[in-house]
C-alpha positions in Angstrom: 106.5 75.8 98.7 109.6 75.1 100.8 109.6 75.6 104.6 111.6 78.8 104.3 109.3 80.6 101.9 108.4 84.1 102.9 104.8 83.5 101.8 104.1 80.8 104.3 104.3 82.1 107.9 102.6 79.1 109.5 105.8 77.9 111.2 106.3 81.3 113.0 104.6 81.5 116.5 102.3 84.3 117.2 102.8 86.0 113.8 99.7 88.2 114.3 99.2 89.8 117.7 96.6 92.3 118.9 97.9 95.6 120.1 95.6 97.8 122.1 96.3 101.5 122.4 94.3 104.0 124.4 94.0 107.3 122.5 93.1 110.4 124.5 92.7 113.9 123.0 92.5 116.9 125.3 92.5 120.6 124.8 95.8 122.4 125.2 96.9 123.0 128.7 96.7 126.8 128.0 93.1 127.5 129.0 92.9 130.5 126.7 93.5 128.2 123.7 91.2 125.4 124.8 88.7 124.4 122.1 86.5 121.4 123.2 84.6 121.4 119.9 87.9 121.1 118.0 89.0 118.2 120.2 85.8 116.3 119.5 86.0 117.0 115.7 89.7 115.9 115.5 88.8 112.8 117.5 85.8 111.9 115.4 87.8 112.4 112.1 90.7 110.4 113.5 88.4 107.5 114.4 86.7 107.5 110.9 90.2 107.5 109.2 91.4 104.6 111.4 88.2 102.6 110.8 88.7 103.0 107.0 92.2 101.5 107.5 90.8 98.5 109.2 91.4 99.5 112.9 88.8 98.5 115.5 87.9 101.4 117.7 85.9 101.2 121.0 84.7 104.4 122.8 85.6 104.6 126.5 83.2 106.1 128.9 84.9 108.1 131.6 81.8 109.7 133.2 83.4 113.1 132.7 82.7 115.9 130.2 85.3 117.1 127.8 88.1 115.3 126.0 88.0 112.3 123.7 88.9 108.8 124.7 88.9 105.6 122.6 90.7 102.2 122.6 92.2 101.2 119.3 92.8 97.6 118.5 95.0 96.5 115.6 96.9 93.4 114.5 100.7 93.6 114.3 103.2 91.3 112.7 105.4 90.6 115.7 107.7 88.1 114.0 109.3 90.8 111.9 110.9 92.4 114.9 111.5 89.1 116.8 113.9 87.8 114.1 116.0 90.9 113.5 119.6 91.5 114.5 120.4 91.4 118.2 120.8 95.2 118.6 117.2 95.7 117.4 115.9 92.7 119.3 116.3 94.6 122.5 114.0 97.3 121.2 111.7 94.9 119.2 108.7 95.5 121.5 109.1 99.3 121.4 109.7 99.4 117.6 106.5 97.3 117.1 104.6 99.5 119.5 105.8 102.8 117.9 105.4 101.4 114.4 101.8 100.6 115.2 100.8 103.9 116.9 102.5 106.2 114.4 99.7 105.8 111.8 97.2 106.6 114.6 99.0 109.8 115.4 99.4 110.7 111.7 95.6 110.3 111.2 95.1 112.6 114.3 97.4 115.2 112.8 95.7 115.0 109.4 92.3 115.4 111.1 93.5 118.4 113.1 94.8 120.1 109.9 91.5 119.4 108.1 89.6 121.1 110.9 91.8 124.2 111.3 93.5 124.4 107.9 97.2 124.8 107.3 97.1 128.4 108.3 95.3 127.6 111.6 98.0 125.4 112.9 99.8 127.9 115.2 101.4 125.5 117.6 102.3 121.8 117.2 100.2 119.2 118.9 102.0 117.9 122.0 101.8 114.1 122.3 102.4 112.1 125.4 103.2 108.4 124.8 102.9 106.2 127.9 104.0 102.6 128.0 103.4 100.7 131.2 103.3 103.9 133.2 106.5 105.5 131.8 106.0 108.3 129.4 107.8 110.6 126.9 106.6 113.9 125.3 107.0 114.6 121.7 105.7 117.2 119.3 103.8 116.5 116.1 106.6 117.3 113.6 108.8 114.6 115.2 106.3 111.9 114.0 106.6 112.7 110.3 110.1 111.5 109.9 110.7 108.2 107.9 112.4 106.3 110.7 110.1 107.5 113.4 109.4 104.2 115.0 113.1 103.3 115.6 114.0 106.9 116.6 111.1 107.0 119.1 112.2 103.6 120.4 115.7 104.9 121.0 114.4 108.1 122.6 112.1 106.1 124.9 114.9 103.7 125.8 117.2 106.5 126.7 114.6 107.9 129.2 113.2 104.6 130.5 115.9 101.8 129.9 114.2 99.3 132.2 110.7 99.7 130.9 112.0 99.7 127.3 113.4 96.1 127.7 110.1 94.9 129.0 107.8 96.5 126.4 105.7 94.1 124.4 102.5 94.2 122.4 100.8 93.3 125.8 102.0 96.5 127.4 99.6 99.1 128.6 99.9 101.8 125.9 98.4 105.2 126.0 98.7 108.1 123.6 97.5 111.6 124.6 97.3 114.4 122.2 97.0 118.0 123.5 95.1 119.9 120.8 95.9 123.6 120.6 93.0 125.9 119.8 92.2 127.4 116.4 93.9 130.6 115.4 91.7 133.4 116.5 91.0 136.4 114.3 91.7 139.7 115.8 88.7 141.9 116.6 88.6 145.4 115.6 
């Protein structure tokens, strides 16, 4: 095998790095729609799906009732973004971060749909993504696009240009999903 073979990554430094993301699920801010049982069910189903994909999940004790909070640990292949063209290199940390958290968010959306059914999804889940204290808000449909990681990186960079340049897999990353309640049947 020659030294430039793509199957031998031993000459690349830090090929696999751990990325830790804090995932928090809360009930929708509209108290009339709050459904703590749904938040816990979506959280539980999300964790099960992530564990089946090989993610390591640790519960976080907050000492408070309500909500769902876990830390997710996964391995990322950092070298892919480190050796791209210069224009992407500025966003390599962000693209790596968003590329890693998108599957988590997709599992959360699937778990939500399983618990409420397609007809029960009345409002999109609002998702707050925070990196090193700077956050952006997105809605669930924005995550399902094919180039989501790069688009989110550009969106984050436009709002937080200084933080964007400093983002790495060692950044403090939090994802918060605001789960809307189930569609309620009208009483007669």
